[in-house]
C-alpha positions as CSV (number, residue, x, y, z in Angstrom):
1,X,2.8,22.9,2.6
2,X,3.8,26.4,3.8
3,X,6.7,26.6,1.4
4,X,4.6,26.1,-1.7
5,X,1.7,28.2,-3.0
6,X,-1.3,26.0,-3.2
7,X,-3.8,26.0,-6.1
8,X,-7.5,26.5,-5.3
9,X,-8.0,22.7,-5.8
10,X,-5.1,22.0,-3.4
11,X,-6.5,24.4,-0.8
12,X,-9.9,22.7,-0.9
13,X,-8.1,19.3,-0.6
14,X,-6.0,20.6,2.3
15,X,-9.0,21.8,4.2
16,X,-10.9,18.5,3.6
17,X,-7.8,16.6,4.7
18,X,-7.6,18.5,8.0
19,X,-11.3,17.8,8.6
20,X,-10.8,14.1,7.8
21,X,-7.9,13.8,10.2
22,X,-10.1,15.1,12.9
23,X,-12.9,12.7,12.1
24,X,-13.2,10.1,14.9
25,X,-14.1,7.4,12.4
26,X,-11.0,8.1,10.3
27,X,-8.9,7.9,13.4
28,X,-10.5,4.6,14.4
29,X,-9.9,3.2,10.8
30,X,-6.3,4.4,10.9
31,X,-5.6,2.9,14.3
32,X,-7.3,-0.4,13.5
33,X,-6.0,-0.9,10.0
34,X,-3.0,1.2,9.2
35,X,-1.2,1.4,12.5
36,X,0.0,-2.3,12.3
37,X,2.0,-1.4,9.2
38,X,3.7,1.5,10.9
39,X,4.6,-0.8,13.8
40,X,6.1,-3.3,11.3
41,X,8.2,-0.4,9.8
42,X,9.4,0.7,13.2
43,X,10.2,-2.8,14.4
44,X,11.6,-4.4,11.2
45,X,12.9,-7.9,11.2
46,X,15.7,-6.6,9.0
47,X,17.8,-3.5,9.1
48,X,16.1,-0.3,8.2
49,X,18.3,0.4,5.2
50,X,17.6,-3.1,3.8
51,X,13.9,-2.6,4.4
52,X,13.9,0.8,2.6
53,X,16.0,-0.7,-0.3
54,X,13.5,-3.5,-0.7
55,X,10.5,-1.2,-0.7
56,X,12.2,1.1,-3.2
57,X,12.9,-2.0,-5.4
58,X,9.3,-3.0,-5.2
59,X,8.2,0.6,-6.1
60,X,10.5,0.6,-9.1
61,X,9.4,-2.8,-10.3
62,X,5.7,-1.8,-9.9
63,X,6.3,1.4,-11.8
64,X,8.0,-0.5,-14.7
65,X,5.2,-3.1,-14.8
66,X,2.6,-0.3,-14.9
67,X,4.5,1.5,-17.7
68,X,4.7,-1.7,-19.7
69,X,0.9,-2.1,-19.1
70,X,1.4,-5.6,-17.7
71,X,-1.7,-7.4,-16.5
72,X,-2.1,-8.2,-12.8
73,X,-2.0,-11.9,-13.6
74,X,1.3,-11.8,-15.4
75,X,4.1,-13.8,-13.8
76,X,6.2,-10.6,-13.4
77,X,3.5,-8.8,-11.5
78,X,2.7,-11.8,-9.4
79,X,6.4,-12.2,-8.5
80,X,6.4,-8.5,-7.4
81,X,3.2,-9.1,-5.3
82,X,4.7,-12.2,-3.6
83,X,8.0,-10.4,-2.9
84,X,6.0,-7.5,-1.4
85,X,3.8,-9.6,0.8
86,X,6.6,-11.8,2.0
87,X,8.5,-8.7,3.2
88,X,6.0,-8.7,6.1
89,X,6.5,-12.4,7.1
90,X,8.7,-13.5,9.9
91,X,10.7,-16.7,9.6
92,X,7.9,-18.9,11.0
93,X,5.3,-17.4,8.7
94,X,7.7,-17.9,5.7
95,X,7.5,-21.6,6.2
96,X,3.9,-21.6,4.9
97,X,3.9,-18.9,2.3
98,X,0.4,-19.7,1.0
99,X,-1.2,-19.4,4.5
100,X,0.6,-16.2,5.2
101,X,-0.2,-14.7,1.8
102,X,-3.9,-15.5,2.3
103,X,-4.0,-14.1,5.8
104,X,-2.0,-11.0,5.0
105,X,-3.9,-10.2,1.8
106,X,-7.3,-10.6,3.4
107,X,-6.2,-8.1,6.1
108,X,-4.8,-5.6,3.6
109,X,-7.9,-5.7,1.4
110,X,-10.3,-4.9,4.2
111,X,-7.9,-2.2,5.5
112,X,-8.6,0.1,2.6
113,X,-11.7,1.8,4.0
114,X,-13.5,4.6,2.3
115,X,-12.0,7.2,4.6
116,X,-8.4,5.9,4.1
117,X,-9.0,5.9,0.4
118,X,-10.2,9.5,0.6
119,X,-7.1,10.4,2.6
120,X,-4.9,9.0,-0.2
121,X,-6.8,10.8,-2.9
122,X,-6.5,14.1,-1.0
123,X,-2.8,13.6,-0.5
124,X,-2.5,12.8,-4.3
125,X,-4.0,16.2,-5.0
126,X,-1.5,17.9,-2.7
127,X,1.5,16.0,-3.9
128,X,2.0,14.4,-7.3
129,X,4.6,12.0,-5.9
130,X,1.9,10.6,-3.6
131,X,-0.3,10.0,-6.6
132,X,2.4,7.8,-8.2
133,X,2.8,5.8,-5.0
134,X,-1.0,5.5,-4.5
135,X,-1.4,4.2,-8.0
136,X,1.4,1.7,-7.5
137,X,-0.2,0.6,-4.2
138,X,-3.6,0.1,-5.9
139,X,-1.9,-2.0,-8.6
140,X,-0.3,-4.2,-5.9
141,X,-3.7,-4.6,-4.2
142,X,-5.2,-5.6,-7.5
143,X,-2.5,-8.2,-8.0
144,X,-2.9,-9.5,-4.4
145,X,-6.7,-9.8,-4.9
146,X,-6.2,-11.7,-8.2
147,X,-3.7,-14.1,-6.6
148,X,-6.0,-14.6,-3.5
149,X,-8.9,-15.4,-5.8
150,X,-6.8,-17.9,-7.8
151,X,-4.8,-19.6,-5.1
152,X,-6.8,-22.8,-5.0
153,X,-6.8,-23.3,-8.8
154,X,-4.6,-25.8,-10.5
């Protein structure tokens, strides 16, 4: 941030972001909901380069789906959602994909607290690349929510 001149809007966002990061409730939300994802990334079941490549592939596929204005219930989006979720499953959890999907998605959906969402919005103001990632993550969450709601149909 020191290498770039901030706009007035970015300065306000930066100051609010610093306050948020010192908020005990934000820290509690982060530790409870977000830290498990960082632990997965630091102890991957696959090599770090493979993990990064898979995440980049998901990001590209999500971006393409959004550019094409695909609906969250489309088979293409739902395939992306399943691939994303199953990246987090170990071999035992992969045996019952449906149960793992349900458990993982329920956890992810409750992990997006108001403070964590605010953190992402502030980061989006500070960095346009974050905005793209945040929109892609929101799209994935919508797809996960849709699948969760429709799993028992048909």
